[in-house]
C-alpha positions as CSV (number, residue, x, y, z in Angstrom):
1,M,0.0,262.5,-44.5
2,V,-2.8,263.0,-47.0
3,K,-4.9,260.2,-45.6
4,V,-4.6,261.5,-42.0
5,R,-5.6,265.0,-43.2
6,N,-8.7,263.5,-45.0
7,I,-9.7,261.6,-41.9
8,V,-9.3,264.7,-39.8
9,S,-11.4,266.7,-42.3
10,I,-14.1,264.0,-42.3
11,F,-14.3,264.0,-38.5
12,S,-14.3,267.8,-38.4
13,L,-17.2,267.9,-40.9
14,L,-19.2,265.3,-39.0
15,F,-18.7,267.3,-35.7
16,T,-19.8,270.5,-37.5
17,L,-22.9,268.8,-38.9
18,N,-23.7,267.3,-35.5
19,S,-23.3,270.7,-33.8
20,F,-25.7,272.4,-36.3
21,A,-28.2,269.6,-36.8
22,E,-31.7,270.9,-36.7
23,S,-33.6,270.8,-33.6
24,S,-37.4,270.3,-33.7
25,I,-40.3,271.2,-31.4
26,Q,-43.2,269.0,-30.4
27,V,-46.2,270.5,-28.7
28,D,-48.3,267.9,-26.8
29,I,-51.8,269.4,-26.2
30,S,-52.8,266.6,-23.9
31,E,-49.8,267.2,-21.6
32,Q,-49.8,271.0,-22.1
33,R,-46.1,270.8,-22.8
34,L,-43.6,271.8,-25.4
35,Y,-40.6,269.7,-26.0
36,L,-37.4,270.8,-27.8
37,L,-35.9,267.8,-29.5
38,K,-32.6,267.0,-31.2
39,F,-32.1,263.6,-32.7
40,N,-35.3,262.5,-31.0
41,K,-33.8,263.3,-27.6
42,V,-35.5,265.8,-25.3
43,L,-33.2,268.8,-24.8
44,A,-35.8,270.9,-22.9
45,S,-39.4,270.6,-21.7
46,Y,-41.6,273.6,-21.0
47,P,-45.2,273.9,-19.7
48,I,-47.5,275.8,-22.2
49,S,-51.1,276.9,-22.7
50,S,-53.0,276.0,-25.8
51,S,-56.4,277.3,-26.8
52,S,-59.3,277.3,-24.4
53,F,-61.5,276.8,-27.5
54,G,-59.8,273.4,-28.3
55,E,-58.0,272.3,-31.4
56,G,-58.8,273.1,-35.0
57,Q,-57.6,274.8,-38.1
58,K,-60.5,277.1,-39.1
59,E,-59.9,280.8,-39.2
60,N,-61.7,282.9,-36.5
61,S,-62.2,279.7,-34.4
62,Y,-59.5,280.7,-31.8
63,K,-58.5,277.1,-31.8
64,T,-54.9,275.8,-31.7
65,P,-54.1,274.2,-35.1
66,L,-52.7,270.7,-35.3
67,G,-50.1,269.1,-37.5
68,K,-46.7,270.0,-39.0
69,H,-45.5,273.6,-38.9
70,I,-42.3,275.5,-39.2
71,I,-41.1,278.7,-37.6
72,K,-41.6,281.2,-40.4
73,E,-40.6,284.4,-38.5
74,M,-38.9,285.2,-35.2
75,I,-39.6,288.6,-33.6
76,G,-38.3,290.3,-30.5
77,S,-34.7,289.2,-30.3
78,S,-33.6,292.5,-28.7
79,A,-36.8,293.1,-26.6
80,T,-36.7,293.3,-22.9
81,K,-38.3,290.4,-21.0
82,D,-42.1,290.9,-20.5
83,T,-42.3,293.5,-23.3
84,I,-45.8,293.8,-24.8
85,F,-46.1,293.3,-28.6
86,I,-49.1,294.6,-30.5
87,S,-49.4,293.5,-34.1
88,R,-45.8,292.2,-33.8
89,I,-44.6,295.7,-32.9
90,N,-42.5,296.2,-29.8
91,T,-44.5,298.7,-27.7
92,K,-41.5,299.2,-25.3
93,R,-44.1,298.7,-22.4
94,A,-43.7,295.9,-19.9
95,A,-46.6,293.7,-19.0
96,N,-47.8,293.3,-15.4
97,L,-47.4,289.6,-15.0
98,I,-50.3,287.8,-13.3
99,K,-49.1,284.7,-11.4
100,E,-52.6,283.7,-10.2
101,P,-54.9,281.7,-12.5
102,I,-56.8,284.7,-13.7
103,D,-58.1,285.2,-17.3
104,T,-58.0,288.9,-18.2
105,D,-59.6,290.7,-21.0
106,N,-56.1,291.2,-22.6
107,D,-54.3,288.5,-24.5
108,Y,-51.0,290.2,-24.6
109,V,-48.1,288.7,-26.6
110,T,-45.0,289.2,-24.6
111,S,-41.2,288.8,-24.7
112,R,-40.7,286.8,-28.0
113,I,-42.7,285.7,-31.0
114,M,-42.1,282.6,-33.1
115,W,-44.7,282.8,-35.9
116,L,-45.8,279.5,-37.3
117,Q,-46.5,278.4,-40.9
118,G,-48.5,275.3,-41.5
119,E,-46.9,272.6,-43.7
120,D,-49.9,270.6,-44.7
121,E,-51.7,272.1,-47.7
122,G,-55.5,272.2,-47.1
123,F,-55.1,271.2,-43.5
124,N,-53.1,274.0,-41.8
125,K,-51.8,275.8,-44.9
126,G,-53.8,277.8,-47.5
127,G,-57.3,279.0,-47.6
128,S,-59.3,279.4,-44.4
129,V,-57.1,277.0,-42.5
130,D,-53.7,278.8,-42.9
131,S,-51.9,279.0,-39.5
132,Y,-49.6,281.8,-40.7
133,Q,-52.6,283.9,-41.9
134,R,-54.3,283.1,-38.6
135,Y,-51.3,284.7,-36.7
136,I,-50.5,281.5,-34.8
137,Y,-47.4,282.1,-32.6
138,I,-45.4,280.6,-29.8
139,H,-45.1,283.5,-27.5
140,G,-44.9,284.8,-23.9
141,T,-47.9,285.9,-21.9
142,Q,-48.8,288.2,-19.0
143,E,-51.2,285.5,-17.7
144,E,-48.5,283.2,-16.4
145,G,-50.8,281.8,-13.7
146,L,-52.8,280.0,-16.5
147,I,-49.8,278.2,-18.0
148,G,-50.4,274.5,-17.9
149,T,-54.1,274.9,-18.7
150,K,-56.0,275.6,-21.9
151,A,-56.2,279.4,-21.8
152,S,-55.0,280.9,-25.1
153,H,-56.9,282.2,-28.1
154,G,-55.2,279.8,-30.5
155,C,-51.5,280.4,-29.9
156,I,-49.0,278.5,-27.8
157,R,-48.4,280.6,-24.7
158,M,-45.3,280.1,-22.5
159,F,-43.7,281.6,-19.4
160,N,-41.6,284.6,-20.4
161,N,-38.3,283.2,-19.2
162,D,-39.1,279.9,-21.1
163,V,-40.0,281.6,-24.4
164,I,-36.8,283.6,-24.3
165,D,-34.8,280.4,-23.6
166,L,-36.6,278.5,-26.4
167,Y,-36.2,281.5,-28.8
168,E,-32.4,281.3,-28.3
169,K,-32.3,277.6,-29.1
170,V,-34.2,277.5,-32.4
171,N,-34.1,279.2,-35.8
172,I,-36.3,280.2,-38.7
173,G,-37.2,276.9,-40.4
174,T,-37.3,274.8,-37.1
175,K,-40.0,272.1,-37.5
176,V,-42.9,272.2,-35.1
177,L,-45.4,269.4,-34.6
178,I,-48.6,270.2,-32.7
179,K,-50.4,267.1,-31.6
180,T,-53.2,266.0,-29.1
């Protein structure tokens, strides 16, 4: 009886570990897509917009930083879809979504925020290359008509429905790789 109980406990533990195994995110700039992975299998794929200024780590460049990151903070779990955030504060105002490929003067952050922290000291972490200090997020946008093209000011923009879906599938600490 003891051996059977131990075997059942081992299978139960393995099932639990498998269920809670960490997912990861891969952002492919060349494809303008974000992939949610688990055990190197694609669980979900979303179109995105990276920076219209290209890729780079330097502060004030408005470029999308490359390399290994983690989700450091998650903001907006109780926000209504399309809610505008200013300085990570929920304004309780809904954005007017633009479905045409129009670049407006506003770069609203909407629906959810996953704030990224670089993992590579001197490359995307620390000093003038720090992704977290540059306020690099994965977030929703009011300019949904530009998703799939390079249109952001450094962040990874997503459709509002997609960013909410992704937000519910990841956690603080989820690994994010941004590559060209």
